[in-house]
N, CA, C, O and the ligand as a Tripos MOL2 file, in Angstrom:
@<TRIPOS>MOLECULE
protein
  281   279    71     0     0
PROTEIN
NO_CHARGES

@<TRIPOS>ATOM
      1 N         100.3450  125.7850   83.4910 N.3       1 MET1
      2 CA        101.4380  125.5470   84.4290 C.3       1 MET1
      3 C         101.3700  124.1160   84.9230 C.2       1 MET1
      4 O         100.3210  123.6370   85.3530 O.2       1 MET1
      5 N         102.4910  123.4530   84.8550 N.am      2 ASN2
      6 CA        102.5500  122.0860   85.3490 C.3       2 ASN2
      7 C         102.6650  122.0800   86.8630 C.2       2 ASN2
      8 O         103.3310  122.9080   87.4860 O.2       2 ASN2
      9 N         101.9880  121.1130   87.4010 N.am      3 LYS3
     10 CA        102.1230  120.9230   88.8420 C.3       3 LYS3
     11 C         103.4860  120.3120   89.1040 C.2       3 LYS3
     12 O         103.8640  119.3030   88.5100 O.2       3 LYS3
     13 N         104.2060  120.9450   90.0020 N.am      4 ARG4
     14 CA        105.5520  120.4450   90.2810 C.3       4 ARG4
     15 C         105.4950  119.2860   91.2460 C.2       4 ARG4
     16 O         104.6510  119.2340   92.1410 O.2       4 ARG4
     17 N         106.3970  118.3710   91.0490 N.am      5 LYS5
     18 CA        106.5090  117.2820   92.0100 C.3       5 LYS5
     19 C         107.5850  117.6300   93.0150 C.2       5 LYS5
     20 O         108.6550  118.1150   92.6490 O.2       5 LYS5
     21 N         107.3050  117.3860   94.2650 N.am      6 PRO6
     22 CA        108.3150  117.7080   95.2760 C.3       6 PRO6
     23 C         109.5300  116.8030   95.1590 C.2       6 PRO6
     24 O         109.4240  115.6320   94.7940 O.2       6 PRO6
     25 N         110.6670  117.3640   95.4720 N.am      7 THR7
     26 CA        111.8990  116.5670   95.5050 C.3       7 THR7
     27 C         112.1690  116.0750   96.9200 C.2       7 THR7
     28 O         113.0520  115.2460   97.1370 O.2       7 THR7
     29 N         111.4180  116.5790   97.8630 N.am      8 GLY8
     30 CA        111.6070  116.1420   99.2350 C.3       8 GLY8
     31 C         110.6460  116.8630  100.1570 C.2       8 GLY8
     32 O         109.8460  117.6970   99.7310 O.2       8 GLY8
     33 N         110.7430  116.5280  101.4060 N.am      9 PHE9
     34 CA        109.8670  117.1300  102.4040 C.3       9 PHE9
     35 C         110.6700  117.5020  103.6370 C.2       9 PHE9
     36 O         111.6650  116.8620  103.9760 O.2       9 PHE9
     37 N         110.2180  118.5350  104.2850 N.am     10 VAL10
     38 CA        110.8260  118.9580  105.5350 C.3      10 VAL10
     39 C         109.7360  118.9520  106.5980 C.2      10 VAL10
     40 O         108.6150  119.3980  106.3550 O.2      10 VAL10
     41 N         110.0750  118.4450  107.7730 N.am     11 ALA11
     42 CA        109.1060  118.3810  108.8590 C.3      11 ALA11
     43 C         109.4800  119.3820  109.9440 C.2      11 ALA11
     44 O         110.5880  119.3540  110.4790 O.2      11 ALA11
     45 N         108.5490  120.2540  110.2560 N.am     12 ALA12
     46 CA        108.7420  121.2120  111.3410 C.3      12 ALA12
     47 C         107.8390  120.8170  112.4990 C.2      12 ALA12
     48 O         106.6480  120.5610  112.3250 O.2      12 ALA12
     49 N         108.4280  120.7760  113.6670 N.am     13 CYS13
     50 CA        107.6810  120.3770  114.8540 C.3      13 CYS13
     51 C         106.8340  121.5320  115.3690 C.2      13 CYS13
     52 O         106.9200  122.6590  114.8810 O.2      13 CYS13
     53 N         106.0230  121.2250  116.3560 N.am     14 GLN14
     54 CA        105.2010  122.2630  116.9880 C.3      14 GLN14
     55 C         106.0620  123.2970  117.6910 C.2      14 GLN14
     56 O         105.6300  124.4260  117.9210 O.2      14 GLN14
     57 N         107.2970  122.9010  118.0350 N.am     15 CYS15
     58 CA        108.2170  123.8530  118.6570 C.3      15 CYS15
     59 C         108.9410  124.6700  117.5940 C.2      15 CYS15
     60 O         109.8830  125.4040  117.8950 O.2      15 CYS15
     61 N         108.4900  124.5340  116.3380 N.am     16 SER16
     62 CA        108.9810  125.2690  115.1820 C.3      16 SER16
     63 C         110.3970  124.8800  114.7760 C.2      16 SER16
     64 O         111.0010  125.5370  113.9280 O.2      16 SER16
     65 N         110.9190  123.8360  115.3640 N.am     17 ARG17
     66 CA        112.2160  123.3450  114.9210 C.3      17 ARG17
     67 C         112.0270  122.3600  113.7720 C.2      17 ARG17
     68 O         111.0310  121.6400  113.6950 O.2      17 ARG17
     69 N         113.0120  122.3550  112.8890 N.am     18 VAL18
     70 CA        113.0040  121.3750  111.8090 C.3      18 VAL18
     71 C         113.5530  120.0690  112.3570 C.2      18 VAL18
     72 O         114.7360  119.9620  112.6800 O.2      18 VAL18
     73 N         112.6890  119.0940  112.4560 N.am     19 VAL19
     74 CA        113.0680  117.8470  113.1070 C.3      19 VAL19
     75 C         113.2960  116.7160  112.1120 C.2      19 VAL19
     76 O         113.7020  115.6200  112.5000 O.2      19 VAL19
     77 N         113.0390  116.9720  110.8390 N.am     20 GLY20
     78 CA        113.2470  115.8920  109.8830 C.3      20 GLY20
     79 C         113.3090  116.4090  108.4720 C.2      20 GLY20
     80 O         112.7100  117.4300  108.1320 O.2      20 GLY20
     81 N         114.0460  115.6840  107.6520 N.am     21 ALA21
     82 CA        114.1350  116.0090  106.2340 C.3      21 ALA21
     83 C         114.0900  114.7180  105.4520 C.2      21 ALA21
     84 O         114.6410  113.6960  105.8620 O.2      21 ALA21
     85 N         113.4330  114.7860  104.3330 N.am     22 LEU22
     86 CA        113.2290  113.5940  103.5210 C.3      22 LEU22
     87 C         113.5830  113.9280  102.0780 C.2      22 LEU22
     88 O         112.9340  114.7620  101.4470 O.2      22 LEU22
     89 N         114.6010  113.2800  101.5690 N.am     23 ASP23
     90 CA        115.0070  113.4700  100.1810 C.3      23 ASP23
     91 C         114.4210  112.3330   99.3630 C.2      23 ASP23
     92 O         114.8230  111.1770   99.4930 O.2      23 ASP23
     93 N         113.4730  112.6840   98.5280 N.am     24 LEU24
     94 CA        112.7670  111.6300   97.7860 C.3      24 LEU24
     95 C         113.6740  110.8950   96.8130 C.2      24 LEU24
     96 O         113.3960  109.7550   96.4390 O.2      24 LEU24
     97 N         114.7570  111.5410   96.4030 N.am     25 ALA25
     98 CA        115.6720  110.8890   95.4800 C.3      25 ALA25
     99 C         116.4620  109.7810   96.1610 C.2      25 ALA25
    100 O         116.9800  108.8780   95.5030 O.2      25 ALA25
    101 N         116.5490  109.8570   97.4640 N.am     26 LYS26
    102 CA        117.3630  108.8880   98.2060 C.3      26 LYS26
    103 C         116.5270  107.9750   99.0850 C.2      26 LYS26
    104 O         117.0710  107.1400   99.8070 O.2      26 LYS26
    105 N         115.2350  108.1240   99.0330 N.am     27 THR27
    106 CA        114.3880  107.3810   99.9550 C.3      27 THR27
    107 C         113.3950  106.5330   99.1780 C.2      27 THR27
    108 O         112.7810  106.9970   98.2170 O.2      27 THR27
    109 N         113.2470  105.2990   99.6010 N.am     28 GLU28
    110 CA        112.2400  104.4330   99.0110 C.3      28 GLU28
    111 C         110.8590  105.0370   99.2400 C.2      28 GLU28
    112 O         110.5990  105.6540  100.2730 O.2      28 GLU28
    113 N         109.9880  104.8490   98.2700 N.am     29 ARG29
    114 CA        108.6780  105.4710   98.3680 C.3      29 ARG29
    115 C         107.9060  104.9700   99.5890 C.2      29 ARG29
    116 O         107.1950  105.7370  100.2390 O.2      29 ARG29
    117 N         108.0490  103.6860   99.8930 N.am     30 THR30
    118 CA        107.3240  103.1650  101.0580 C.3      30 THR30
    119 C         107.8930  103.7460  102.3430 C.2      30 THR30
    120 O         107.1460  104.0680  103.2670 O.2      30 THR30
    121 N         109.2270  103.8830  102.4050 N.am     31 ASP31
    122 CA        109.8330  104.4890  103.5880 C.3      31 ASP31
    123 C         109.4100  105.9440  103.7100 C.2      31 ASP31
    124 O         109.1370  106.4340  104.8060 O.2      31 ASP31
    125 N         109.3580  106.6300  102.5730 N.am     32 ALA32
    126 CA        108.9560  108.0350  102.5850 C.3      32 ALA32
    127 C         107.5380  108.1650  103.1270 C.2      32 ALA32
    128 O         107.2410  109.0710  103.9050 O.2      32 ALA32
    129 N         106.6690  107.2560  102.7110 N.am     33 GLY33
    130 CA        105.2980  107.2890  103.1970 C.3      33 GLY33
    131 C         105.2230  107.0920  104.6980 C.2      33 GLY33
    132 O         104.4320  107.7340  105.3880 O.2      33 GLY33
    133 N         106.0640  106.1880  105.1930 N.am     34 LYS34
    134 CA        106.0680  105.9330  106.6420 C.3      34 LYS34
    135 C         106.5470  107.1610  107.4000 C.2      34 LYS34
    136 O         105.9720  107.5420  108.4200 O.2      34 LYS34
    137 N         107.6180  107.7820  106.8820 N.am     35 MET35
    138 CA        108.1440  108.9610  107.5710 C.3      35 MET35
    139 C         107.1080  110.0760  107.5790 C.2      35 MET35
    140 O         106.9010  110.7370  108.5970 O.2      35 MET35
    141 N         106.4600  110.2800  106.4370 N.am     36 LEU36
    142 CA        105.4820  111.3580  106.3510 C.3      36 LEU36
    143 C         104.3290  111.1110  107.3180 C.2      36 LEU36
    144 O         103.8870  112.0290  108.0100 O.2      36 LEU36
    145 N         103.8470  109.8760  107.3660 N.am     37 SER37
    146 CA        102.7110  109.6150  108.2450 C.3      37 SER37
    147 C         103.1260  109.7280  109.7020 C.2      37 SER37
    148 O         102.3210  110.1220  110.5450 O.2      37 SER37
    149 N         104.3860  109.3830  110.0140 N.am     38 ARG38
    150 CA        104.8410  109.5070  111.3990 C.3      38 ARG38
    151 C         104.9230  110.9800  111.7950 C.2      38 ARG38
    152 O         104.5070  111.3690  112.8860 O.2      38 ARG38
    153 N         105.4670  111.7890  110.8890 N.am     39 TRP39
    154 CA        105.5480  113.2290  111.1770 C.3      39 TRP39
    155 C         104.1720  113.8080  111.4040 C.2      39 TRP39
    156 O         103.9550  114.5670  112.3480 O.2      39 TRP39
    157 N         103.2410  113.4480  110.5380 N.am     40 LEU40
    158 CA        101.9000  114.0070  110.6520 C.3      40 LEU40
    159 C         101.2280  113.5520  111.9380 C.2      40 LEU40
    160 O         100.5360  114.3350  112.5880 O.2      40 LEU40
    161 N         101.4260  112.2850  112.3100 N.am     41 SER41
    162 CA        100.7940  111.8100  113.5380 C.3      41 SER41
    163 C         101.4690  112.4200  114.7600 C.2      41 SER41
    164 O         100.8750  112.4720  115.8360 O.2      41 SER41
    165 N         102.7040  112.8800  114.5990 N.am     42 ASP42
    166 CA        103.3830  113.5810  115.6900 C.3      42 ASP42
    167 C         102.9330  115.0370  115.7890 C.2      42 ASP42
    168 O         103.2720  115.7350  116.7440 O.2      42 ASP42
    169 N         102.1810  115.4790  114.8120 N.am     43 GLY43
    170 CA        101.7230  116.8570  114.8250 C.3      43 GLY43
    171 C         102.6900  117.8180  114.1720 C.2      43 GLY43
    172 O         102.6070  119.0300  114.3710 O.2      43 GLY43
    173 N         103.6060  117.2760  113.3950 N.am     44 CYS44
    174 CA        104.5570  118.1400  112.7010 C.3      44 CYS44
    175 C         103.9130  118.7500  111.4660 C.2      44 CYS44
    176 O         102.9440  118.2180  110.9240 O.2      44 CYS44
    177 N         104.4620  119.8640  111.0370 N.am     45 THR45
    178 CA        104.0630  120.4810  109.7860 C.3      45 THR45
    179 C         105.0080  119.9960  108.6990 C.2      45 THR45
    180 O         106.2220  120.1680  108.8030 O.2      45 THR45
    181 N         104.4600  119.3980  107.6730 N.am     46 VAL46
    182 CA        105.2810  118.8560  106.6050 C.3      46 VAL46
    183 C         105.2050  119.7820  105.3970 C.2      46 VAL46
    184 O         104.1310  120.0500  104.8590 O.2      46 VAL46
    185 N         106.3680  120.2600  104.9920 N.am     47 GLU47
    186 CA        106.4240  121.1760  103.8550 C.3      47 GLU47
    187 C         107.1790  120.5340  102.7130 C.2      47 GLU47
    188 O         108.2500  119.9640  102.9200 O.2      47 GLU47
    189 N         106.6410  120.6180  101.5170 N.am     48 PRO48
    190 CA        107.3660  120.0880  100.3750 C.3      48 PRO48
    191 C         108.4850  121.0190   99.9340 C.2      48 PRO48
    192 O         108.4120  122.2330  100.1230 O.2      48 PRO48
    193 N         109.5020  120.4410   99.3550 N.am     49 ARG49
    194 CA        110.5890  121.2010   98.7440 C.3      49 ARG49
    195 C         110.6080  120.8420   97.2560 C.2      49 ARG49
    196 O         110.4720  119.6780   96.8790 O.2      49 ARG49
    197 N         110.7790  121.8640   96.4280 N.am     50 PHE50
    198 CA        110.6850  121.6410   94.9990 C.3      50 PHE50
    199 C         112.0010  121.8300   94.2550 C.2      50 PHE50
    200 O         112.1090  121.4690   93.0830 O.2      50 PHE50
    201 N         112.9740  122.3770   94.9090 N.am     51 ASP51
    202 CA        114.2370  122.6390   94.2210 C.3      51 ASP51
    203 C         114.9960  121.3360   93.9960 C.2      51 ASP51
    204 O         114.7590  120.3300   94.6640 O.2      51 ASP51
    205 N         115.9080  121.3860   93.0420 N.am     52 GLY52
    206 CA        116.7110  120.2110   92.7970 C.3      52 GLY52
    207 C         117.6450  119.9120   93.9350 C.2      52 GLY52
    208 O         117.9000  118.7520   94.2610 O.2      52 GLY52
    209 N         118.1490  120.9540   94.5340 N.am     53 SER53
    210 CA        119.0090  120.7510   95.6920 C.3      53 SER53
    211 C         118.5740  121.6850   96.7990 C.2      53 SER53
    212 O         118.3800  122.8810   96.5800 O.2      53 SER53
    213 N         118.4260  121.1460   97.9540 N.am     54 TRP54
    214 CA        118.0340  121.9420   99.1050 C.3      54 TRP54
    215 C         118.6460  121.2790  100.3220 C.2      54 TRP54
    216 O         118.9720  120.0920  100.3080 O.2      54 TRP54
    217 N         118.7890  122.0340  101.3320 N.am     55 SER55
    218 CA        119.3160  121.4630  102.5620 C.3      55 SER55
    219 C         118.7050  122.1960  103.7420 C.2      55 SER55
    220 O         118.4120  123.3890  103.6690 O.2      55 SER55
    221 N         118.5260  121.4900  104.7890 N.am     56 VAL56
    222 CA        118.0180  122.0750  106.0160 C.3      56 VAL56
    223 C         118.8680  121.5670  107.1630 C.2      56 VAL56
    224 O         119.5250  120.5310  107.0660 O.2      56 VAL56
    225 N         118.8420  122.3040  108.2250 N.am     57 VAL57
    226 CA        119.5330  121.8640  109.4270 C.3      57 VAL57
    227 C         118.4980  121.2150  110.3400 C.2      57 VAL57
    228 O         117.5580  121.8550  110.8100 O.2      57 VAL57
    229 N         118.7010  119.9410  110.5690 N.am     58 VAL58
    230 CA        117.7770  119.2100  111.4330 C.3      58 VAL58
    231 C         118.2550  119.3050  112.8650 C.2      58 VAL58
    232 O         119.3980  118.9730  113.1800 O.2      58 VAL58
    233 N         117.3740  119.7580  113.7170 N.am     59 THR59
    234 CA        117.7390  119.9360  115.1230 C.3      59 THR59
    235 C         116.8460  119.0580  115.9960 C.2      59 THR59
    236 O         115.7260  118.7230  115.6110 O.2      59 THR59
    237 N         117.3430  118.6950  117.1530 N.am     60 PRO60
    238 CA        116.5060  117.9030  118.0560 C.3      60 PRO60
    239 C         115.2730  118.6910  118.4690 C.2      60 PRO60
    240 O         115.3140  119.9070  118.6560 O.2      60 PRO60
    241 N         114.2070  117.9760  118.6000 N.am     61 CYS61
    242 CA        112.9480  118.5950  118.9930 C.3      61 CYS61
    243 C         113.0700  119.1930  120.3870 C.2      61 CYS61
    244 O         113.5900  118.5610  121.3060 O.2      61 CYS61
    245 N         112.5860  120.4090  120.5270 N.am     62 ALA62
    246 CA        112.6590  121.0600  121.8360 C.3      62 ALA62
    247 C         111.5210  120.6430  122.7410 C.2      62 ALA62
    248 O         111.5800  120.8600  123.9510 O.2      62 ALA62
    249 N         110.4890  120.0510  122.1760 N.am     63 CYS63
    250 CA        109.3600  119.6260  123.0160 C.3      63 CYS63
    251 C         109.8140  118.5800  124.0190 C.2      63 CYS63
    252 O         109.3140  118.5240  125.1420 O.2      63 CYS63
    253 N         110.7690  117.7500  123.6060 N.am     64 GLU64
    254 CA        111.1530  116.6440  124.4690 C.3      64 GLU64
    255 C         111.9030  117.1280  125.6990 C.2      64 GLU64
    256 O         112.0080  116.4090  126.6920 O.2      64 GLU64
    257 N         112.4230  118.3440  125.6310 N.am     65 LEU65
    258 CA        113.1130  118.8700  126.7960 C.3      65 LEU65
    259 C         112.1320  119.1530  127.9230 C.2      65 LEU65
    260 O         112.4770  119.1080  129.1040 O.2      65 LEU65
    261 N         110.9280  119.4380  127.5340 N.am     66 THR66
    262 CA        109.9100  119.7240  128.5400 C.3      66 THR66
    263 C         108.7830  118.6970  128.4400 C.2      66 THR66
    264 O         107.6120  118.9940  128.6790 O.2      66 THR66
    265 N         109.1750  117.5090  128.0880 N.am     67 GLU67
    266 CA        108.1770  116.4580  127.8900 C.3      67 GLU67
    267 C         107.3910  116.2160  129.1860 C.2      67 GLU67
    268 O         107.9360  116.1250  130.2860 O.2      67 GLU67
    269 N         106.1140  116.1230  128.9810 N.am     68 GLN68
    270 CA        105.2660  115.8790  130.1300 C.3      68 GLN68
    271 C         104.7320  114.4590  130.0660 C.2      68 GLN68
    272 O         104.6290  113.8580  128.9970 O.2      68 GLN68
    273 N         104.4060  113.9570  131.1990 N.am     69 GLU69
    274 CA        103.9050  112.5750  131.2530 C.3      69 GLU69
    275 C         102.4800  112.5230  130.7760 C.2      69 GLU69
    276 O         101.6540  113.3830  131.0800 O.2      69 GLU69
    277 N         102.2270  111.4990  130.0290 N.am     70 PHE70
    278 CA        100.8580  111.3230  129.5330 C.3      70 PHE70
    279 C         100.0650  110.4210  130.4880 C.2      70 PHE70
    280 O          98.8880  110.1500  130.2470 O.2      70 PHE70
    281 ZN        109.0600  119.7720  119.1420 Zn       71 ZN71
@<TRIPOS>BOND
     1     1     2 1
     2     2     3 1
     3     3     4 2
     4     3     5 am
     5     5     6 1
     6     6     7 1
     7     7     8 2
     8     7     9 am
     9     9    10 1
    10    10    11 1
    11    11    12 2
    12    11    13 am
    13    13    14 1
    14    14    15 1
    15    15    16 2
    16    15    17 am
    17    17    18 1
    18    18    19 1
    19    19    20 2
    20    19    21 am
    21    21    22 1
    22    22    23 1
    23    23    24 2
    24    23    25 am
    25    25    26 1
    26    26    27 1
    27    27    28 2
    28    27    29 am
    29    29    30 1
    30    30    31 1
    31    31    32 2
    32    31    33 am
    33    33    34 1
    34    34    35 1
    35    35    36 2
    36    35    37 am
    37    37    38 1
    38    38    39 1
    39    39    40 2
    40    39    41 am
    41    41    42 1
    42    42    43 1
    43    43    44 2
    44    43    45 am
    45    45    46 1
    46    46    47 1
    47    47    48 2
    48    47    49 am
    49    49    50 1
    50    50    51 1
    51    51    52 2
    52    51    53 am
    53    53    54 1
    54    54    55 1
    55    55    56 2
    56    55    57 am
    57    57    58 1
    58    58    59 1
    59    59    60 2
    60    59    61 am
    61    61    62 1
    62    62    63 1
    63    63    64 2
    64    63    65 am
    65    65    66 1
    66    66    67 1
    67    67    68 2
    68    67    69 am
    69    69    70 1
    70    70    71 1
    71    71    72 2
    72    71    73 am
    73    73    74 1
    74    74    75 1
    75    75    76 2
    76    75    77 am
    77    77    78 1
    78    78    79 1
    79    79    80 2
    80    79    81 am
    81    81    82 1
    82    82    83 1
    83    83    84 2
    84    83    85 am
    85    85    86 1
    86    86    87 1
    87    87    88 2
    88    87    89 am
    89    89    90 1
    90    90    91 1
    91    91    92 2
    92    91    93 am
    93    93    94 1
    94    94    95 1
    95    95    96 2
    96    95    97 am
    97    97    98 1
    98    98    99 1
    99    99   100 2
   100    99   101 am
   101   101   102 1
   102   102   103 1
   103   103   104 2
   104   103   105 am
   105   105   106 1
   106   106   107 1
   107   107   108 2
   108   107   109 am
   109   109   110 1
   110   110   111 1
   111   111   112 2
   112   111   113 am
   113   113   114 1
   114   114   115 1
   115   115   116 2
   116   115   117 am
   117   117   118 1
   118   118   119 1
   119   119   120 2
   120   119   121 am
   121   121   122 1
   122   122   123 1
   123   123   124 2
   124   123   125 am
   125   125   126 1
   126   126   127 1
   127   127   128 2
   128   127   129 am
   129   129   130 1
   130   130   131 1
   131   131   132 2
   132   131   133 am
   133   133   134 1
   134   134   135 1
   135   135   136 2
   136   135   137 am
   137   137   138 1
   138   138   139 1
   139   139   140 2
   140   139   141 am
   141   141   142 1
   142   142   143 1
   143   143   144 2
   144   143   145 am
   145   145   146 1
   146   146   147 1
   147   147   148 2
   148   147   149 am
   149   149   150 1
   150   150   151 1
   151   151   152 2
   152   151   153 am
   153   153   154 1
   154   154   155 1
   155   155   156 2
   156   155   157 am
   157   157   158 1
   158   158   159 1
   159   159   160 2
   160   159   161 am
   161   161   162 1
   162   162   163 1
   163   163   164 2
   164   163   165 am
   165   165   166 1
   166   166   167 1
   167   167   168 2
   168   167   169 am
   169   169   170 1
   170   170   171 1
   171   171   172 2
   172   171   173 am
   173   173   174 1
   174   174   175 1
   175   175   176 2
   176   175   177 am
   177   177   178 1
   178   178   179 1
   179   179   180 2
   180   179   181 am
   181   181   182 1
   182   182   183 1
   183   183   184 2
   184   183   185 am
   185   185   186 1
   186   186   187 1
   187   187   188 2
   188   187   189 am
   189   189   190 1
   190   190   191 1
   191   191   192 2
   192   191   193 am
   193   193   194 1
   194   194   195 1
   195   195   196 2
   196   195   197 am
   197   197   198 1
   198   198   199 1
   199   199   200 2
   200   199   201 am
   201   201   202 1
   202   202   203 1
   203   203   204 2
   204   203   205 am
   205   205   206 1
   206   206   207 1
   207   207   208 2
   208   207   209 am
   209   209   210 1
   210   210   211 1
   211   211   212 2
   212   211   213 am
   213   213   214 1
   214   214   215 1
   215   215   216 2
   216   215   217 am
   217   217   218 1
   218   218   219 1
   219   219   220 2
   220   219   221 am
   221   221   222 1
   222   222   223 1
   223   223   224 2
   224   223   225 am
   225   225   226 1
   226   226   227 1
   227   227   228 2
   228   227   229 am
   229   229   230 1
   230   230   231 1
   231   231   232 2
   232   231   233 am
   233   233   234 1
   234   234   235 1
   235   235   236 2
   236   235   237 am
   237   237   238 1
   238   238   239 1
   239   239   240 2
   240   239   241 am
   241   241   242 1
   242   242   243 1
   243   243   244 2
   244   243   245 am
   245   245   246 1
   246   246   247 1
   247   247   248 2
   248   247   249 am
   249   249   250 1
   250   250   251 1
   251   251   252 2
   252   251   253 am
   253   253   254 1
   254   254   255 1
   255   255   256 2
   256   255   257 am
   257   257   258 1
   258   258   259 1
   259   259   260 2
   260   259   261 am
   261   261   262 1
   262   262   263 1
   263   263   264 2
   264   263   265 am
   265   265   266 1
   266   266   267 1
   267   267   268 2
   268   267   269 am
   269   269   270 1
   270   270   271 1
   271   271   272 2
   272   271   273 am
   273   273   274 1
   274   274   275 1
   275   275   276 2
   276   275   277 am
   277   277   278 1
   278   278   279 1
   279   279   280 2
@<TRIPOS>SUBSTRUCTURE
     1 MET1         2 RESIDUE 1 A MET
     2 ASN2         6 RESIDUE 1 A ASN
     3 LYS3        10 RESIDUE 1 A LYS
     4 ARG4        14 RESIDUE 1 A ARG
     5 LYS5        18 RESIDUE 1 A LYS
     6 PRO6        22 RESIDUE 1 A PRO
     7 THR7        26 RESIDUE 1 A THR
     8 GLY8        30 RESIDUE 1 A GLY
     9 PHE9        34 RESIDUE 1 A PHE
    10 VAL10       38 RESIDUE 1 A VAL
    11 ALA11       42 RESIDUE 1 A ALA
    12 ALA12       46 RESIDUE 1 A ALA
    13 CYS13       50 RESIDUE 1 A CYS
    14 GLN14       54 RESIDUE 1 A GLN
    15 CYS15       58 RESIDUE 1 A CYS
    16 SER16       62 RESIDUE 1 A SER
    17 ARG17       66 RESIDUE 1 A ARG
    18 VAL18       70 RESIDUE 1 A VAL
    19 VAL19       74 RESIDUE 1 A VAL
    20 GLY20       78 RESIDUE 1 A GLY
    21 ALA21       82 RESIDUE 1 A ALA
    22 LEU22       86 RESIDUE 1 A LEU
    23 ASP23       90 RESIDUE 1 A ASP
    24 LEU24       94 RESIDUE 1 A LEU
    25 ALA25       98 RESIDUE 1 A ALA
    26 LYS26      102 RESIDUE 1 A LYS
    27 THR27      106 RESIDUE 1 A THR
    28 GLU28      110 RESIDUE 1 A GLU
    29 ARG29      114 RESIDUE 1 A ARG
    30 THR30      118 RESIDUE 1 A THR
    31 ASP31      122 RESIDUE 1 A ASP
    32 ALA32      126 RESIDUE 1 A ALA
    33 GLY33      130 RESIDUE 1 A GLY
    34 LYS34      134 RESIDUE 1 A LYS
    35 MET35      138 RESIDUE 1 A MET
    36 LEU36      142 RESIDUE 1 A LEU
    37 SER37      146 RESIDUE 1 A SER
    38 ARG38      150 RESIDUE 1 A ARG
    39 TRP39      154 RESIDUE 1 A TRP
    40 LEU40      158 RESIDUE 1 A LEU
    41 SER41      162 RESIDUE 1 A SER
    42 ASP42      166 RESIDUE 1 A ASP
    43 GLY43      170 RESIDUE 1 A GLY
    44 CYS44      174 RESIDUE 1 A CYS
    45 THR45      178 RESIDUE 1 A THR
    46 VAL46      182 RESIDUE 1 A VAL
    47 GLU47      186 RESIDUE 1 A GLU
    48 PRO48      190 RESIDUE 1 A PRO
    49 ARG49      194 RESIDUE 1 A ARG
    50 PHE50      198 RESIDUE 1 A PHE
    51 ASP51      202 RESIDUE 1 A ASP
    52 GLY52      206 RESIDUE 1 A GLY
    53 SER53      210 RESIDUE 1 A SER
    54 TRP54      214 RESIDUE 1 A TRP
    55 SER55      218 RESIDUE 1 A SER
    56 VAL56      222 RESIDUE 1 A VAL
    57 VAL57      226 RESIDUE 1 A VAL
    58 VAL58      230 RESIDUE 1 A VAL
    59 THR59      234 RESIDUE 1 A THR
    60 PRO60      238 RESIDUE 1 A PRO
    61 CYS61      242 RESIDUE 1 A CYS
    62 ALA62      246 RESIDUE 1 A ALA
    63 CYS63      250 RESIDUE 1 A CYS
    64 GLU64      254 RESIDUE 1 A GLU
    65 LEU65      258 RESIDUE 1 A LEU
    66 THR66      262 RESIDUE 1 A THR
    67 GLU67      266 RESIDUE 1 A GLU
    68 GLN68      270 RESIDUE 1 A GLN
    69 GLU69      274 RESIDUE 1 A GLU
    70 PHE70      278 RESIDUE 1 A PHE
    71 ZN71       281 GROUP 0 **** ****
């Protein structure tokens, strides 16, 4: 079985909302790397997508509604 290459990534926040989507076909590899590292440093869960076409509904993060001061 060949290892599949992802066609994109979806980022789910700690509030379980989908806060970002990354289509590798439309995104420069360096930009994609930046987005992925930003999501990960934000504590998001990044899931790969393997289908040729996929879509997600990106919603505003709910954590920010109850943002606490650091
Ligand atoms: Zn959130």
